[in-house]
C-alpha positions as CSV (number, residue, x, y, z in Angstrom):
1,M,-31.8,76.6,-21.6
2,F,-31.4,74.3,-24.6
3,S,-34.9,72.9,-24.8
4,A,-35.9,75.0,-27.8
5,E,-33.0,73.7,-29.8
6,F,-33.7,70.1,-28.8
7,V,-37.3,70.2,-30.0
8,D,-37.1,72.7,-32.8
9,G,-38.3,70.9,-36.0
10,G,-39.0,67.7,-34.1
11,V,-36.8,65.6,-31.9
12,D,-33.9,63.7,-33.5
13,P,-34.3,60.1,-32.5
14,A,-30.5,59.7,-32.5
15,A,-30.2,62.6,-30.0
16,L,-32.8,61.0,-27.8
17,R,-30.9,57.7,-27.8
18,R,-27.7,59.5,-26.9
19,V,-29.3,61.2,-24.0
20,H,-30.8,57.9,-22.9
21,A,-27.4,56.1,-23.2
22,G,-25.7,58.7,-21.1
23,E,-23.8,60.3,-23.9
24,H,-24.0,63.8,-22.5
25,A,-20.7,65.4,-23.5
26,A,-22.2,67.7,-26.1
27,W,-24.8,69.0,-23.7
28,A,-22.2,69.4,-20.9
29,D,-19.9,71.3,-23.3
30,A,-22.8,73.6,-24.3
31,L,-23.7,74.2,-20.7
32,D,-20.1,75.0,-19.9
33,R,-19.6,77.2,-22.9
34,S,-22.7,79.2,-22.2
35,G,-20.8,81.0,-19.4
36,M,-24.0,81.1,-17.3
37,F,-22.8,78.6,-14.8
38,G,-19.6,78.1,-12.7
39,V,-17.5,75.0,-12.9
40,D,-19.0,73.5,-9.8
41,T,-22.5,73.9,-11.0
42,V,-21.7,72.4,-14.4
43,A,-20.1,69.4,-12.6
44,A,-23.1,69.0,-10.3
45,V,-25.6,69.1,-13.1
46,T,-23.7,66.7,-15.3
47,A,-23.3,64.3,-12.3
48,Q,-27.0,64.4,-11.9
49,W,-27.4,63.6,-15.6
50,R,-25.1,60.6,-15.3
51,Q,-27.1,59.4,-12.3
52,D,-30.4,59.8,-14.0
53,P,-30.5,60.8,-17.7
54,R,-34.2,61.4,-17.5
55,V,-33.3,64.7,-15.7
56,L,-31.7,65.9,-18.9
57,L,-34.6,64.7,-21.0
58,D,-37.0,66.6,-18.8
59,A,-35.0,69.8,-19.1
60,L,-34.8,69.4,-22.8
61,L,-38.5,69.0,-23.1
62,T,-39.3,72.1,-21.1
63,E,-40.6,74.0,-24.1
64,A,-42.0,71.1,-26.1
65,D,-45.6,70.9,-27.0
66,D,-47.7,68.1,-25.6
67,V,-47.6,65.9,-28.7
68,T,-43.8,66.1,-28.9
69,R,-43.5,65.5,-25.1
70,R,-45.7,62.4,-25.4
71,R,-43.8,61.0,-28.4
72,C,-40.5,61.5,-26.6
73,L,-41.7,59.9,-23.4
74,T,-43.1,56.9,-25.4
75,A,-39.8,56.5,-27.2
76,W,-37.9,56.8,-23.9
77,T,-40.0,54.1,-22.4
78,A,-39.2,51.9,-25.4
79,L,-35.5,52.6,-24.9
80,D,-35.9,51.6,-21.2
81,E,-37.5,48.4,-22.4
82,G,-34.8,47.7,-24.9
83,S,-37.0,48.1,-28.0
84,A,-35.2,48.5,-31.3
85,G,-38.3,50.2,-32.8
86,T,-37.7,53.6,-31.3
87,Q,-37.1,55.3,-34.6
88,A,-40.6,54.2,-35.8
89,Q,-42.2,55.4,-32.6
90,M,-40.7,58.9,-33.1
91,A,-42.4,59.4,-36.5
């Protein structure tokens, strides 16, 4: 639903870090405001994101091209490993 907006013009490394860190409020609010889902569905989806932020990343990368997807997954792995060089890897 929001994947085109996430990858349009390249992925913002700060947004990727927020998703990885579990800062999903903006995405949850957008999902709720869309009016496409009921309260229970939004709650279930956001609970799943809290449990595994990679679920949100995968959803956001749905419409990404292969190069963008690989860059994001490489940066995600660096975040998993605690690397501070994620900004450089996204370039």
